[in-house]
C-alpha positions in Angstrom: 30.1 -8.0 -12.5 27.2 -8.4 -10.1 24.4 -10.5 -11.6 21.8 -8.2 -10.1 22.6 -5.6 -12.7 20.2 -5.8 -15.6 18.6 -4.2 -18.6 15.2 -4.8 -20.0 15.0 -7.1 -23.0 13.0 -4.3 -24.8 16.1 -2.1 -24.6 18.3 -4.9 -25.9 15.9 -5.4 -28.8 16.2 -1.7 -29.5 20.0 -1.9 -29.7 19.7 -4.8 -32.1 17.1 -3.0 -34.2 19.4 0.0 -34.4 22.3 -2.2 -35.4 20.2 -3.6 -38.2 19.3 -0.2 -39.5 23.0 0.6 -39.2 23.7 -2.2 -41.7 25.0 -4.7 -39.1 23.6 -8.3 -39.0 21.7 -8.1 -35.7 21.4 -11.9 -35.5 25.1 -12.3 -35.6 25.5 -9.6 -32.9 23.0 -11.4 -30.7 24.8 -14.7 -31.2 28.2 -13.2 -30.4 26.8 -11.6 -27.2 25.3 -14.9 -26.1 21.7 -13.6 -26.2 19.2 -16.2 -27.1 16.2 -15.2 -29.2 13.9 -16.7 -26.6 15.2 -14.1 -24.1 13.8 -11.3 -26.2 10.3 -12.7 -26.6 9.2 -11.2 -23.3 9.9 -7.5 -23.7 9.6 -6.9 -19.9 12.2 -9.6 -19.1 15.5 -8.7 -17.5 18.8 -9.5 -19.2 22.1 -9.5 -17.1 24.1 -6.4 -17.6 27.1 -8.5 -18.7 25.2 -9.5 -21.8 24.4 -5.8 -22.6 28.1 -4.9 -22.1 29.1 -7.7 -24.4 26.6 -6.5 -27.0 27.9 -3.0 -26.8 31.4 -4.3 -27.4 30.3 -6.3 -30.4 28.5 -3.3 -31.8 31.7 -1.2 -31.5 33.7 -3.9 -33.2 31.1 -4.4 -36.0 30.2 -0.8 -36.7 33.7 0.7 -36.5 31.8 3.9 -35.6 32.6 5.5 -32.2 29.3 7.5 -32.4 27.0 4.4 -32.7 25.5 5.2 -29.3 24.9 8.9 -30.3 23.0 7.8 -33.4 20.9 5.3 -31.4 19.3 8.0 -29.4 16.6 8.5 -32.0 15.4 4.9 -31.6 14.9 5.3 -27.8 11.7 6.6 -26.3 8.8 4.4 -27.6 9.3 0.7 -27.5 12.2 0.4 -25.2 10.8 2.7 -22.5 7.6 0.7 -22.2 5.4 3.7 -21.4 7.8 5.6 -19.2 7.9 8.4 -21.8 4.1 8.7 -21.6 4.4 9.3 -17.8 7.1 11.9 -18.5 5.1 13.7 -21.2 2.0 14.0 -19.1 3.7 15.5 -16.0 2.7 19.1 -15.2 6.3 20.5 -15.2 9.7 19.7 -16.4 10.9 19.0 -12.9 8.1 16.6 -12.2 8.8 14.8 -15.5 12.5 14.4 -14.7 11.9 13.2 -11.2 9.4 10.6 -12.4 11.9 9.2 -14.9 14.6 9.0 -12.2 12.2 7.3 -9.8 11.0 4.6 -12.2 13.9 4.0 -14.5 15.1 1.2 -12.2 12.2 -0.9 -13.5 13.7 -0.8 -17.0 17.4 -1.0 -16.0 19.7 -0.5 -13.1 22.8 -0.2 -15.3 22.2 3.6 -15.3 20.5 5.8 -12.8 19.2 9.4 -13.1 19.5 12.0 -10.3 18.3 15.5 -10.3 19.9 17.9 -7.8 19.6 21.7 -7.3 22.6 23.8 -6.5 22.0 27.6 -6.3 20.6 28.8 -9.6 21.5 25.6 -11.4 19.8 22.2 -11.7 22.0 19.2 -12.5 20.7 16.1 -14.1 23.3 13.3 -13.6 23.5 10.0 -15.5 24.9 7.5 -13.0 26.7 4.5 -14.5 26.5 1.4 -12.3 30.0 0.3 -13.5 33.2 2.3 -13.6 34.0 0.9 -17.0 30.5 1.3 -18.5 30.6 1.3 -22.3 30.3 4.8 -23.7 27.6 3.9 -26.3 25.0 3.6 -23.5 26.1 6.9 -21.9 26.1 8.7 -25.2 22.6 7.4 -26.0 21.3 8.4 -22.6 22.6 12.0 -22.8 21.5 12.5 -26.3 18.1 11.2 -25.6 17.7 13.4 -22.5 18.6 16.5 -24.4 16.4 15.9 -27.4 13.5 14.4 -25.5 13.3 17.2 -23.0 13.7 19.9 -25.6 10.7 18.4 -27.3 8.7 18.3 -24.1 9.4 22.0 -23.3 9.4 23.4 -26.8 12.8 24.9 -26.2 15.9 24.6 -28.4 18.5 22.4 -26.7 20.8 25.3 -26.1 18.0 27.3 -24.4 17.3 24.4 -22.1 20.8 23.2 -21.2 23.7 25.5 -20.3 26.4 22.8 -20.2 27.0 19.1 -20.8 29.7 17.1 -18.9 30.9 13.9 -20.4 33.5 11.3 -19.6 36.7 11.5 -21.7 35.9 8.4 -23.7 32.5 9.5 -24.8 31.9 10.7 -28.3 28.9 13.0 -28.0 30.6 16.2 -27.0 31.1 17.5 -30.6 27.4 16.9 -31.3 26.4 18.9 -28.3 28.8 21.6 -29.4 27.1 21.7 -32.8 23.8 22.3 -30.9 25.4 25.3 -29.2 25.8 23.6 -25.7 29.2 24.1 -24.1 30.8 20.8 -23.1 33.6 19.7 -20.8 34.8 16.5 -19.3 33.7 15.4 -15.8 33.7 12.3 -13.7 30.0 11.8 -14.0 28.0 12.5 -17.2 25.5 15.2 -16.6 23.4 18.0 -18.0 23.2 21.5 -16.4 20.2 23.8 -16.8 18.9 26.9 -15.1 17.0 25.8 -12.0 14.0 28.1 -12.9 13.3 25.9 -15.9 12.2 23.0 -13.6 9.0 24.9 -13.1 8.3 25.2 -16.8 4.8 23.7 -17.7 4.8 20.9 -20.3 2.5 21.1 -23.3 1.4 17.5 -22.9 0.5 17.9 -19.2 -2.5 15.7 -18.3 -3.1 15.5 -14.5 -5.6 12.6 -14.6 -3.4 10.5 -16.9 -0.2 11.4 -15.0 -1.5 10.5 -11.6 -3.1 7.3 -12.9 0.1 6.3 -14.6 2.1 7.0 -11.5 0.0 4.6 -9.5 0.6 1.9 -12.0 4.4 2.5 -12.1 4.5 2.8 -8.3 2.8 -0.6 -7.9 5.3 -2.0 -10.3 8.2 -0.4 -8.4 7.0 -1.8 -5.1 7.1 -5.3 -6.7 10.4 -4.4 -8.4 9.3 -5.9 -11.7 7.1 -4.8 -14.6 4.7 -7.3 -16.0 2.8 -7.4 -19.3 -0.5 -6.8 -17.5 0.9 -3.4 -16.2 1.8 -2.4 -19.8 -1.7 -3.2 -20.8 -3.1 -1.1 -17.9 -0.9 1.8 -19.2 -2.4 1.2 -22.7 -6.0 1.3 -21.3 -5.3 4.6 -19.6 -3.8 6.0 -22.8 -6.8 4.8 -24.9 -9.1 6.7 -22.6 -7.0 9.9 -22.4 -5.8 10.5 -25.9 -6.7 10.4 -29.6 -3.5 8.5 -30.5 -3.9 5.6 -32.8 -4.0 2.0 -31.5 -0.7 1.4 -33.4 1.0 4.4 -31.7 -0.2 3.3 -28.3 1.0 -0.3 -28.9 4.5 1.0 -29.7 4.6 3.3 -26.7 3.8 0.5 -24.2 6.3 -2.0 -25.7 4.7 -3.8 -28.7 6.4 -3.5 -32.1 3.6 -5.5 -33.7 0.1 -4.0 -33.3 -1.5 -7.5 -33.8 0.4 -8.8 -30.8 -0.9 -5.9 -28.7 -4.5 -6.4 -29.8 -4.4 -10.1 -29.0 -2.8 -9.4 -25.6 -5.3 -6.7 -24.8 -8.3 -8.8 -25.7 -6.9 -11.7 -23.6 -6.5 -9.4 -20.6 -9.7 -7.4 -20.8 -12.1 -9.4 -23.1 -12.4 -6.8 -25.8 -10.2 -5.2 -28.4 -8.5 -1.8 -27.9 -10.9 -0.2 -30.4 -13.9 -1.6 -28.7 -12.6 -0.4 -25.3 -12.1 3.1 -26.7 -15.5 3.2 -28.3 -17.1 2.2 -25.0 -15.5 5.1 -23.2 -16.2 7.8 -25.8 
């Protein structure tokens, strides 16, 4: 496995948190996968893909549940996306949102890619595994999260937004999509199919100033090919200025599980607390 393949430590932490909620000893999973606790201290750090694959295998063994990845989808979108969901939420249209996620996902992981193509009256959102034998937990979680996250953004039911789901034969999410009323079939590449016209659908959370500001931050990070804690704090500063969300909510969205850690980091970076910063920009 090429060592250049990686996943963010924030995502690995999310997998372990989900395992803990699932009733599995997360510390033991981490030990079996060879992941040291110190590697998870920096939530923007990169962990080799081999360790994530090993962690998935240990989760499968310990859980005995083939739908572990499907169930994990609800835990994704705040901490482990380190603010990418804010960028997606603030985009003017669904198409803009999906393209942004595809463009900047490589800052969080290159184990999976996201590609949006348009064919006739259809738009196809492909989840591109970097490995031919990629564990199905990650693929299931990605597809489930894309369906529920984009249904939330558009205000549409999943079956109104997506006309078809294609999964690999070893995936376990097909019956869950069938329960949502979305036809499923097997394909070589996991993907979601939707009417092309929906790419122009406006998003309720659209915020042009916030979106363009965030894109500049993410593009600078992409040019450097690594996200740093200071960039997460820049995202937080933009969000404090542009929303009424609580400090705790913003802390979570940019990668801090503990608000106290976020407040200390923010004060160290900017010389004032998040609350003081917000008050000064009212």
